[in-house]
C-alpha positions, 0 to 999 in steps of 0.5 A: 475537532475533538481531540479525542476523534479516531480514525480506523485506516484499514490497508489491503495489499492488491491481490496475485496480479495477471505475471504473478510474482515480479518488480512491477512498480507502476506496470499496470498490470491487472489483478489475475482470477487468482488474485481476483479470490485472495481480494474478495476472500479477504474483504467478505461480506465485513463491509464496517467502511464508510470510503474508499480510497484506492491507487488508481493502477487496475490490480486496486482500482478495479477490486475497489471499484467492484467493492464500492457499488456493491456498498454503496461506499464512496471511491476515491482515487488517490494518484500519490498512493501508487506503488514506488516506480522501480525504472528498470526493474519494471516488469522483471522476474527476480530470476531475470535481475539474478542472471547477471548480478547475484546479490543485486536484489540483496544489496537492494533490501539491506540498504534500499537508499542507496542502492536505488535501481536504474531510473527509478523512483527513490526512496526519499522522493516515494516517501514524501508522496506517498506521506503526502497522500497520506497526511491527506487522506488523514484530513479527509476523513477524521473520524471514519473507518476507510478502506485503502486498496494499494500496494506492499510498497505502500503500505510499507511506509505507511507503517513505518511512518505509524511507527516512526521506523529507520527509512532505510528499514522499510523492507523488513516489512513483508506484505503479502498478497491481500494481505491486510493492516489497521491502523487507528489514529487519536485524535487529528494534526501534529498531536494525534498518536496514531497506532498499528493495531495489527497487520498482514492480516485478515479481516 
């Protein structure tokens, strides 16, 4: 493969799920009506992609399936791109988590490596899973423009990898509902140069 192969990956976070803001992790809530509107508005009539890859969780996969069908694009569901598992925090709101420990969330956001929620997937395990999926995606779709429908944690981890950020700084990246991030990769394999083109934006 040519060293000058360019791959473009657009990452889009799902819209608002039913139940609103909470530490959802791998709880499989569908998109709310507002979430569907957010996703459809974010993409509009754009169709620069040659393929779509999605987390299998319904708040991502349902929109990915609709978009793929509308434009006749191949769709791959990739389980490794699911959100981080929050363990005992799954499905809880911030207010619920803070009720008996007002510093709980602050400790996690500041130092997620050492303040993993009870029973949760560790940040190291999450990184290994996401980046394995990411590297396989880059190899499979080299030279193409691909849309990846996923989660805030997934997007943070991929951006962190591209920018070579320390793992414990992951949560300094904000990712809004239906926000889009574009990453360009020039070349392939160990010599590839990944670049963040824009983050938390719109097409």
